[in-house]
VMD Tcl script that draws the C-alpha trace (Angstrom):
set ca {
  {0.00 0.00 0.00}
  {1.50 3.37 -1.03}
  {1.57 6.52 1.11}
  {-1.49 8.11 -0.55}
  {-3.63 4.99 -0.07}
  {-2.61 4.78 3.57}
  {-3.44 8.47 4.12}
  {-6.82 8.08 2.40}
  {-7.65 5.11 4.63}
  {-6.84 7.08 7.78}
  {-8.78 10.25 6.89}
  {-11.09 11.49 9.69}
  {-14.80 12.29 9.24}
  {-14.44 15.76 10.82}
  {-14.93 19.06 8.94}
  {-11.71 20.63 7.70}
  {-9.49 21.82 4.88}
  {-7.40 19.58 2.62}
  {-4.31 20.68 0.69}
  {-3.07 18.86 -2.43}
  {0.67 18.92 -3.29}
  {2.59 18.03 -6.46}
  {5.95 16.20 -6.66}
  {7.83 19.49 -6.07}
  {5.87 20.14 -2.88}
  {3.92 23.00 -4.51}
  {0.33 23.49 -3.32}
  {-1.88 22.91 -6.36}
  {-5.35 22.82 -4.76}
  {-7.03 23.75 -1.49}
  {-10.54 22.57 -0.63}
  {-12.93 22.52 2.31}
  {-15.06 19.63 3.52}
  {-17.90 18.94 5.90}
  {-16.57 15.38 6.07}
  {-12.89 15.10 5.13}
  {-12.94 11.33 4.55}
  {-15.88 11.37 2.12}
  {-14.74 14.48 0.33}
  {-11.07 13.71 -0.33}
  {-11.80 10.10 -1.37}
  {-14.11 11.43 -4.10}
  {-11.07 12.65 -6.02}
  {-9.48 9.19 -6.13}
  {-12.31 6.64 -6.26}
  {-15.26 5.85 -8.51}
  {-16.82 9.28 -9.06}
  {-17.21 10.69 -12.59}
  {-14.66 13.46 -12.97}
  {-13.95 16.22 -15.49}
  {-10.71 16.31 -17.48}
  {-9.43 19.15 -15.30}
  {-10.02 17.17 -12.10}
  {-8.34 14.09 -13.59}
  {-5.38 16.25 -14.66}
  {-5.06 17.60 -11.12}
  {-5.34 14.14 -9.53}
  {-2.58 12.84 -11.82}
  {-0.32 15.60 -10.40}
  {-1.08 14.89 -6.72}
  {1.97 13.41 -5.00}
  {0.83 14.08 -1.44}
  {-1.80 15.87 0.61}
  {-2.42 17.02 4.15}
  {-5.47 18.23 6.03}
  {-6.38 20.52 8.92}
  {-9.35 19.67 11.15}
  {-11.53 22.62 12.22}
  {-14.59 22.91 14.51}
  {-17.18 23.70 11.80}
  {-17.89 24.15 8.11}
  {-17.77 27.95 8.43}
  {-14.28 27.67 9.99}
  {-13.28 25.45 7.04}
  {-14.51 28.09 4.59}
  {-12.55 30.83 6.34}
  {-9.33 28.78 6.55}
  {-9.66 27.65 2.93}
  {-9.97 31.30 1.88}
  {-6.84 32.32 3.80}
  {-4.79 29.46 2.35}
  {-5.92 30.20 -1.21}
  {-5.05 33.89 -0.79}
  {-1.62 32.98 0.53}
  {-0.63 30.19 -1.88}
  {-2.72 30.93 -5.01}
  {-3.05 27.27 -6.08}
  {-3.35 26.86 -9.85}
  {-6.44 24.58 -9.75}
  {-8.53 26.88 -7.54}
  {-10.76 29.63 -8.89}
  {-8.58 32.74 -8.59}
  {-10.46 35.89 -9.51}
  {-8.25 38.81 -10.42}
  {-9.59 42.26 -9.59}
  {-11.77 42.81 -12.63}
  {-12.52 46.16 -14.17}
  {-13.93 48.45 -11.50}
  {-17.03 50.38 -12.55}
  {-17.92 53.80 -11.14}
  {-20.54 54.47 -8.47}
  {-22.14 57.64 -7.12}
  {-21.66 58.24 -3.42}
  {-23.62 60.53 -1.11}
  {-23.09 60.92 2.64}
  {-26.39 61.87 4.25}
  {-24.69 62.64 7.57}
  {-23.32 65.86 6.06}
  {-25.22 69.14 6.44}
  {-25.22 69.66 2.67}
  {-24.48 66.32 0.96}
  {-22.92 66.19 -2.49}
  {-22.86 63.38 -5.04}
  {-19.36 62.25 -6.01}
  {-17.94 59.60 -8.33}
  {-16.01 56.72 -6.78}
  {-14.80 53.29 -7.88}
  {-14.56 51.84 -4.38}
  {-17.39 51.07 -1.97}
  {-16.41 51.61 1.66}
  {-18.14 50.80 4.92}
  {-18.51 54.48 5.82}
  {-22.27 54.83 6.28}
  {-22.72 56.63 2.94}
  {-25.17 55.54 0.22}
  {-23.80 54.18 -3.05}
  {-25.59 53.95 -6.41}
  {-24.35 51.94 -9.39}
  {-22.35 50.40 -10.88}
  {-22.64 52.50 -14.05}
  {-21.89 50.32 -17.04}
  {-23.35 49.24 -20.37}
  {-23.30 52.62 -22.12}
  {-24.63 54.75 -19.24}
  {-22.07 57.41 -18.33}
  {-21.74 58.22 -14.64}
  {-20.81 61.80 -15.63}
  {-24.09 62.12 -17.55}
  {-26.05 60.85 -14.55}
  {-24.23 63.27 -12.26}
  {-24.95 66.13 -14.66}
  {-28.66 65.18 -14.74}
  {-28.74 65.33 -10.93}
  {-26.95 68.69 -10.79}
  {-29.12 70.25 -13.51}
  {-32.44 68.88 -12.29}
  {-31.96 69.34 -8.53}
  {-29.15 71.92 -8.31}
  {-27.25 69.95 -5.68}
  {-23.75 71.33 -5.31}
  {-21.18 69.97 -7.82}
  {-18.17 70.37 -5.48}
  {-17.06 67.93 -2.77}
  {-15.84 70.57 -0.31}
  {-16.70 69.88 3.33}
  {-19.36 72.39 4.42}
  {-20.70 73.40 7.79}
  {-24.10 75.11 8.18}
  {-22.64 77.24 10.98}
  {-19.57 78.38 9.04}
  {-20.46 80.29 5.87}
  {-18.03 81.14 3.08}
  {-18.18 83.20 -0.08}
  {-20.04 81.39 -2.93}
  {-17.89 80.33 -5.88}
  {-18.43 80.80 -9.62}
  {-20.94 77.92 -9.85}
  {-23.44 79.99 -7.88}
  {-23.13 82.98 -10.21}
  {-23.60 80.85 -13.35}
  {-26.61 79.16 -11.70}
  {-25.07 75.70 -11.43}
  {-25.33 75.64 -7.63}
  {-27.63 77.13 -4.96}
  {-24.61 77.97 -2.74}
  {-25.41 76.21 0.55}
  {-21.84 77.24 1.50}
  {-22.98 80.88 1.57}
  {-26.28 80.29 3.36}
  {-28.33 80.87 0.18}
  {-30.50 77.79 0.80}
  {-31.67 76.21 4.05}
  {-30.62 72.73 5.17}
  {-34.25 71.55 4.93}
  {-34.81 72.78 1.37}
  {-31.44 71.45 0.24}
  {-32.22 68.04 1.78}
  {-35.49 67.89 -0.22}
  {-33.44 68.29 -3.41}
  {-31.00 65.57 -2.30}
  {-33.96 63.26 -1.58}
  {-35.30 63.92 -5.09}
  {-31.92 62.98 -6.58}
  {-31.84 59.79 -4.47}
  {-35.34 58.89 -5.64}
  {-34.15 59.28 -9.25}
  {-31.09 57.10 -8.64}
  {-33.35 54.50 -7.00}
  {-35.34 54.04 -10.20}
  {-38.03 56.77 -10.27}
  {-37.33 58.85 -13.39}
  {-40.66 60.63 -14.06}
  {-40.11 63.57 -11.67}
  {-36.59 64.16 -12.97}
  {-37.80 64.01 -16.58}
  {-40.50 66.61 -15.86}
  {-38.02 68.92 -14.12}
  {-35.58 68.76 -17.06}
  {-38.35 69.35 -19.62}
  {-39.71 72.35 -17.70}
  {-36.21 73.84 -17.44}
  {-35.58 73.19 -21.16}
  {-38.81 74.95 -22.19}
  {-38.06 77.84 -19.81}
  {-34.53 78.28 -21.20}
  {-35.86 78.15 -24.74}
  {-38.55 80.75 -23.95}
  {-35.82 83.01 -22.54}
  {-33.81 82.45 -25.77}
  {-31.02 80.78 -23.80}
  {-30.67 78.17 -26.51}
  {-27.28 76.88 -25.37}
  {-28.72 75.96 -21.96}
  {-31.86 74.52 -23.58}
  {-29.63 72.30 -25.73}
  {-27.83 71.10 -22.57}
  {-31.17 70.12 -21.02}
  {-32.15 68.28 -24.22}
  {-28.88 66.32 -24.21}
  {-29.55 65.28 -20.63}
  {-33.08 64.20 -21.51}
  {-31.56 61.98 -24.20}
  {-29.24 60.48 -21.58}
  {-32.27 59.91 -19.38}
  {-33.96 58.02 -22.24}
  {-30.98 55.63 -22.34}
  {-31.46 54.93 -18.64}
  {-35.21 54.35 -19.10}
  {-34.56 51.84 -21.90}
  {-32.68 49.61 -19.45}
  {-35.79 49.18 -17.30}
  {-37.09 45.60 -17.15}
  {-40.81 46.28 -17.06}
  {-41.84 42.97 -15.46}
  {-39.41 43.40 -12.55}
  {-39.97 45.36 -9.36}
  {-38.31 48.74 -9.90}
  {-36.56 48.44 -6.52}
  {-35.03 45.04 -7.27}
  {-31.25 44.68 -7.05}
  {-30.05 41.32 -8.39}
  {-27.00 39.63 -9.87}
  {-27.82 36.88 -12.36}
  {-25.03 34.30 -12.54}
  {-24.49 31.49 -15.06}
  {-21.63 28.96 -15.11}
  {-20.48 26.96 -18.14}
  {-17.60 24.49 -18.49}
  {-16.20 22.20 -21.18}
  {-14.48 20.01 -18.58}
  {-11.18 21.89 -18.78}
  {-12.01 25.59 -18.98}
  {-14.88 27.43 -17.33}
  {-16.66 30.76 -17.68}
  {-19.12 32.75 -15.60}
  {-21.42 35.46 -16.90}
  {-22.82 37.91 -14.36}
  {-25.72 40.19 -15.33}
  {-26.14 43.23 -13.10}
  {-29.69 44.43 -12.37}
  {-30.13 47.48 -10.14}
  {-33.39 49.29 -9.35}
  {-35.13 47.05 -11.90}
  {-32.70 48.14 -14.66}
  {-30.33 45.95 -16.64}
  {-27.03 47.78 -16.24}
  {-24.73 45.39 -18.10}
  {-22.70 42.21 -17.65}
  {-19.26 40.90 -16.72}
  {-17.49 37.77 -17.98}
  {-14.94 35.69 -16.09}
  {-12.86 32.79 -17.40}
  {-10.70 30.38 -15.43}
  {-9.57 26.79 -14.92}
  {-11.14 24.99 -11.99}
  {-10.88 21.51 -10.46}
  {-14.21 21.63 -8.61}
  {-16.22 18.39 -8.78}
  {-19.67 19.83 -9.63}
  {-21.14 22.92 -11.31}
  {-22.96 23.83 -8.08}
  {-19.66 23.72 -6.20}
  {-17.96 25.88 -8.86}
  {-20.76 28.46 -8.57}
  {-20.43 28.43 -4.79}
  {-16.67 28.98 -5.01}
  {-17.09 31.78 -7.58}
  {-19.76 33.55 -5.50}
  {-17.59 33.38 -2.41}
  {-14.54 34.81 -4.23}
  {-16.59 37.54 -5.95}
  {-18.41 38.84 -2.85}
  {-15.82 38.14 -0.14}
  {-14.91 41.83 0.18}
  {-18.53 42.60 1.03}
  {-18.93 45.25 -1.66}
  {-22.19 45.89 -3.56}
  {-24.23 42.97 -2.23}
  {-27.42 42.59 -4.31}
  {-30.75 41.63 -2.79}
  {-30.89 38.46 -4.89}
  {-28.53 36.00 -6.56}
  {-30.39 34.38 -9.46}
  {-29.04 31.15 -10.99}
  {-30.34 28.25 -13.11}
  {-28.73 25.55 -10.99}
  {-28.59 25.03 -7.24}
  {-25.60 26.64 -5.53}
  {-23.73 24.42 -3.06}
  {-23.36 25.34 0.62}
  {-25.55 28.49 0.56}
  {-26.09 28.30 4.33}
  {-22.34 28.26 4.94}
  {-21.82 31.14 2.50}
  {-24.48 33.24 4.20}
  {-23.17 32.42 7.65}
  {-19.75 33.68 6.56}
  {-21.09 36.84 4.87}
  {-23.26 37.57 7.90}
  {-20.36 37.22 10.33}
  {-17.86 39.16 8.18}
  {-20.05 41.85 6.59}
  {-23.35 41.81 8.48}
  {-25.22 40.86 5.29}
  {-26.60 37.73 3.68}
  {-27.65 36.87 0.13}
  {-31.03 35.62 -1.08}
  {-30.34 32.74 -3.49}
  {-33.01 32.01 -6.10}
  {-32.81 29.04 -8.47}
  {-35.06 30.40 -11.23}
  {-37.55 27.94 -12.76}
  {-40.00 30.27 -14.50}
  {-40.97 33.85 -15.24}
  {-38.72 36.85 -15.86}
  {-36.00 35.56 -13.51}
  {-35.75 32.36 -15.58}
  {-35.47 34.51 -18.73}
  {-32.62 36.48 -17.15}
  {-30.89 33.25 -16.09}
  {-31.25 31.89 -19.65}
  {-29.74 35.12 -21.02}
  {-26.77 34.81 -18.67}
  {-26.28 31.18 -19.71}
  {-26.22 32.12 -23.40}
  {-23.62 34.81 -22.64}
  {-21.50 32.36 -20.60}
  {-21.65 29.77 -23.42}
  {-20.58 32.32 -26.04}
  {-17.79 33.62 -23.82}
  {-16.51 30.07 -23.22}
  {-15.96 29.61 -26.97}
  {-13.95 32.84 -27.09}
  {-12.13 32.27 -23.80}
  {-10.65 28.84 -24.54}
  {-7.97 30.14 -26.93}
  {-7.22 33.06 -24.62}
  {-6.75 30.77 -21.62}
  {-4.53 28.42 -23.63}
  {-2.40 31.34 -24.80}
  {-2.27 32.70 -21.25}
  {-1.06 29.31 -19.99}
  {1.69 29.30 -22.61}
  {2.77 32.75 -21.41}
  {2.56 31.97 -17.68}
  {2.49 28.52 -16.04}
  {4.01 26.66 -19.01}
  {6.70 29.37 -19.34}
  {7.53 28.98 -15.62}
  {7.90 25.20 -15.98}
  {10.16 25.57 -19.00}
  {12.22 28.33 -17.35}
  {13.04 25.91 -14.51}
  {14.41 23.44 -17.07}
  {16.27 25.95 -19.26}
  {18.04 27.70 -16.38}
  {18.40 24.54 -14.27}
  {16.69 26.26 -11.33}
  {16.36 24.57 -7.94}
  {12.71 25.57 -7.62}
  {9.65 25.89 -9.82}
  {9.49 29.74 -9.99}
  {5.97 30.14 -8.62}
  {6.78 33.41 -6.84}
  {9.20 35.55 -8.85}
  {10.42 38.91 -7.56}
  {12.16 41.42 -9.82}
  {14.16 44.41 -8.53}
  {15.12 47.65 -10.26}
  {16.73 50.97 -9.28}
  {15.74 54.44 -10.55}
  {17.43 57.83 -10.01}
  {18.72 60.90 -11.84}
  {22.37 61.73 -11.06}
  {22.02 59.97 -7.72}
  {19.10 62.16 -6.56}
  {15.79 60.68 -5.30}
  {17.15 57.13 -5.50}
  {14.41 54.50 -5.28}
  {14.05 50.79 -5.81}
  {11.11 48.63 -6.83}
  {10.11 45.05 -6.13}
  {7.40 43.56 -8.33}
  {5.98 40.08 -7.87}
  {4.68 37.57 -10.41}
  {2.86 34.44 -9.24}
  {2.72 31.58 -11.75}
  {3.83 34.07 -14.41}
  {1.15 36.71 -13.68}
  {1.50 40.09 -11.99}
  {0.51 40.04 -8.31}
  {0.16 43.80 -7.75}
  {-0.93 43.58 -4.13}
  {2.53 42.19 -3.34}
  {4.52 45.01 -5.03}
  {6.83 46.96 -2.73}
  {9.00 50.04 -3.17}
  {12.15 51.22 -1.38}
  {13.66 54.64 -0.82}
  {17.45 54.20 -0.96}
  {18.81 55.71 2.26}
  {22.49 54.86 2.71}
  {24.07 55.16 -0.74}
  {25.87 58.33 -1.85}
  {25.59 59.26 -5.53}
  {24.46 57.07 -8.40}
  {25.90 53.72 -7.33}
  {23.68 51.05 -8.87}
  {25.53 48.13 -7.25}
  {25.36 49.47 -3.70}
  {21.73 50.54 -4.19}
  {20.86 46.97 -5.18}
  {22.75 45.69 -2.15}
  {20.87 48.00 0.23}
  {17.51 47.06 -1.27}
  {18.26 43.31 -1.17}
  {19.53 43.55 2.41}
  {16.27 45.17 3.49}
  {14.27 42.63 1.49}
  {16.00 39.65 3.12}
  {15.65 41.24 6.57}
  {11.88 41.39 6.01}
  {11.97 37.69 5.12}
  {13.02 37.10 8.73}
  {10.89 39.75 10.47}
  {7.69 39.80 8.37}
  {7.34 36.55 6.38}
  {3.59 37.06 5.94}
  {3.95 40.27 3.91}
  {7.34 39.27 2.49}
  {7.18 35.49 1.93}
  {10.16 33.61 0.55}
  {10.43 33.90 -3.24}
  {11.41 30.99 -5.48}
  {13.30 33.19 -7.95}
  {14.80 36.69 -7.69}
  {15.46 38.59 -10.91}
  {17.78 41.60 -11.01}
  {17.43 44.20 -13.74}
  {21.04 44.41 -14.90}
  {24.07 42.38 -15.91}
  {26.96 40.51 -14.32}
  {27.92 43.38 -12.01}
  {24.46 43.77 -10.49}
  {24.15 39.97 -10.14}
  {27.50 39.71 -8.33}
  {26.65 42.55 -5.93}
  {23.34 40.90 -4.95}
  {25.02 37.48 -4.67}
  {27.30 39.00 -2.00}
  {24.20 39.85 0.06}
  {22.86 36.32 -0.47}
  {26.16 34.90 0.80}
  {26.12 37.18 3.86}
  {22.68 35.83 4.79}
  {23.55 32.24 3.89}
  {20.79 32.12 1.26}
  {21.14 29.04 -0.92}
  {17.54 27.92 -1.50}
  {16.39 30.94 -3.58}
  {17.34 31.05 -7.27}
  {19.01 34.27 -8.48}
  {19.40 35.57 -12.05}
  {19.89 38.90 -13.85}
  {18.39 40.09 -17.13}
  {20.46 42.62 -19.10}
  {18.23 44.90 -21.14}
  {20.31 45.71 -24.23}
  {20.90 42.18 -25.56}
  {18.30 40.48 -23.32}
  {21.02 38.22 -21.89}
  {20.22 36.09 -18.85}
  {23.04 35.81 -16.30}
  {22.92 32.87 -13.90}
  {24.98 32.44 -10.70}
  {27.96 30.16 -11.32}
  {27.85 30.48 -15.13}
  {30.47 32.62 -16.90}
  {28.52 32.95 -20.15}
  {24.99 34.43 -20.42}
  {22.04 32.44 -21.73}
  {20.36 33.95 -24.79}
  {16.85 32.82 -25.70}
  {14.99 33.26 -28.96}
  {13.13 36.58 -29.13}
  {9.82 34.73 -29.54}
  {10.42 32.39 -26.60}
  {7.58 32.63 -24.06}
  {10.12 32.29 -21.21}
  {11.98 35.38 -22.41}
  {8.73 37.27 -22.93}
  {7.69 36.46 -19.36}
  {11.05 37.70 -17.99}
  {10.74 40.85 -20.10}
  {7.24 41.47 -18.70}
  {8.37 41.30 -15.09}
  {11.55 43.33 -15.80}
  {9.58 46.04 -17.64}
  {7.02 46.12 -14.83}
  {9.78 46.60 -12.24}
  {11.22 49.39 -14.39}
  {7.82 51.10 -14.72}
  {7.09 50.80 -11.00}
  {10.50 52.23 -10.04}
  {10.25 55.17 -12.45}
  {6.70 55.98 -11.30}
  {7.87 56.13 -7.67}
  {10.94 58.19 -8.60}
  {8.84 60.72 -10.53}
  {6.39 60.94 -7.65}
  {9.16 61.78 -5.17}
  {10.75 64.27 -7.57}
  {7.39 65.99 -8.23}
  {6.58 66.26 -4.54}
  {10.03 67.70 -3.80}
  {9.77 70.22 -6.65}
  {6.24 71.19 -5.69}
  {7.14 71.48 -2.02}
  {9.99 73.90 -2.77}
  {7.66 76.09 -4.89}
  {4.80 76.07 -2.38}
  {7.16 76.73 0.55}
  {7.63 80.24 -0.79}
  {3.91 81.07 -0.61}
  {2.91 82.94 2.52}
  {0.53 81.11 4.86}
  {0.78 77.77 3.09}
  {1.79 75.27 5.76}
  {2.16 71.49 5.82}
  {-1.56 70.81 6.32}
  {-2.64 72.88 3.33}
  {0.12 71.49 1.12}
  {-0.96 67.96 2.04}
  {-4.59 68.83 1.25}
  {-3.54 70.17 -2.18}
  {-1.62 66.99 -2.97}
  {-4.51 64.77 -1.83}
  {-6.91 66.70 -4.04}
  {-4.79 67.05 -7.20}
  {-2.44 64.02 -6.74}
  {0.76 65.66 -8.04}
  {2.34 68.90 -9.24}
  {0.80 68.44 -12.69}
  {-2.69 68.41 -11.17}
  {-2.02 71.58 -9.16}
  {-0.46 73.36 -12.15}
  {-3.49 72.62 -14.34}
  {-6.02 73.58 -11.64}
  {-8.02 76.78 -11.99}
  {-8.41 79.32 -9.21}
  {-11.97 78.06 -8.56}
  {-10.75 74.46 -8.35}
  {-8.00 75.43 -5.91}
  {-10.62 77.03 -3.65}
  {-12.43 73.67 -3.31}
  {-9.51 72.49 -1.14}
  {-10.03 72.83 2.61}
  {-8.29 75.94 3.94}
  {-7.61 77.52 0.52}
  {-9.52 80.80 0.15}
  {-9.55 83.54 -2.49}
  {-6.27 85.10 -1.36}
  {-4.20 81.91 -1.26}
  {-5.68 80.57 -4.51}
  {-4.55 83.80 -6.21}
  {-1.08 83.56 -4.60}
  {-0.67 79.96 -5.80}
  {-1.66 80.89 -9.38}
  {0.69 83.91 -9.35}
  {3.59 81.84 -7.96}
  {3.15 79.09 -10.55}
  {3.06 81.71 -13.31}
  {6.19 83.42 -11.99}
  {8.01 80.05 -12.05}
  {6.92 79.53 -15.67}
  {4.76 76.58 -14.67}
  {1.47 78.06 -15.95}
}
mol new
graphics top color blue
foreach p $ca { graphics top sphere $p radius 0.5 }
foreach p [lrange $ca 0 end-1] q [lrange $ca 1 end] { graphics top cylinder $p $q radius 0.2 }
display resetview
């Protein structure tokens, strides 16, 4: 009896998490189980399995398990392990395209509507996402024109009045900042805007039409045209209404399709009874059933607790909905209402999502295959070509950026299984090196990196391969640091940009790969990303230093106001391009200082 058979025989019946390993000891799959014995044995005995599951099982050389008190504990532990190890056979959702939302904080005296791409647990109300041809700027303009809520996001206090800005004089704002409208009347306008965003369009349409006719009667044809354009935008929003659905319904309609190897999910977004648009996801998964795959996708997609809909509509039953809801309730204070649609408009929506998922699967297969060639397959081949000790699952690439030794910075970018892992990127400000010494800068950065391996292994886990942007000299300088720390289980190479030569420790001659080789292309991607990340950080420091020196000369502009300017406009370019009115939207910047800033920038030739 081999080791696996013996382990399978001794499996307990408790709930827990199981971890599958390949011959190199790499974690290739993490799963949870209500009953570990029944669950893990399913992979090896009798059950009908997809090609992807069979491929995974053929790569399993060992496994281990962790017993936990309950199924919800298993779900939480499974999630943590998947986040940490990113196993190739689990569903790993990258951050997909983020769509804009409108945010309004009703705790403010005079709330404003602002555009954001991130939902926070801050007590504010969020409307969206805006997708499928509906522009969030158009919706915001409709709100401002119809209800005259203020277009700025300046913090206002009903007790502390300030001079109204230009928007008041051109009738784009009722100037609550100057006491020109009461809190109660302003709140009525905000409530009208919220009603519109919640699905009631008739009042807003009437307001815009009345204003259009009034502007036309006053021969203000330019303004009348603006109202007409916004009415056309409103028509687009009305066309997305699903007449047979409750206008207050928020639902995500999810369909899953698989060909046994590759899988896709289509997600239709319905908000306030309107079809906003859809998202497609493609991945490889070694789940045993479609219901399990849907459950895993739903958990990954909603685990941050953002934009929970009232309903999740599917065509097939989702596995472990009670466990999912118990987790969401404990983590986010919310639960999801799962509906397996059998008839009516919800069934029609589920059918539509299934058609979209099927079509996307046909398109996605070639993309996934090509992506595998460029990532996982390239990593496997790189191990062979360079005779590496490890499969390079976690690769870290380091680069230095400076101009004449000033504002020296370093970057560390991380690729996992050949794909960028941006959450793991780190940057370094070089502190101890005088002048433009690339070798010593690399040594300082690597010393700090390896120190963090000892002191903070969670945020700085051990890499399998370190790549240095440079040639023999840079490689030798970093190897000295490796030797000082006694590092011998991390592979180290350098990639020289001009001839794309790969230098390996212990080899006198570089390795040169064909320009079309996927391994080289992968190394170029990570090197170029490290270069971009380093230059971006360097420019940021240089801009802040240049801006700080200019602003230091302006009377009355202290650290707090300078910080507020940078937070508002991001960098010196944003401040330079800002108008006087825009500068005055920053806390603490009044008429006098806005004028001084403009005059100073002009005197420096920056405007």
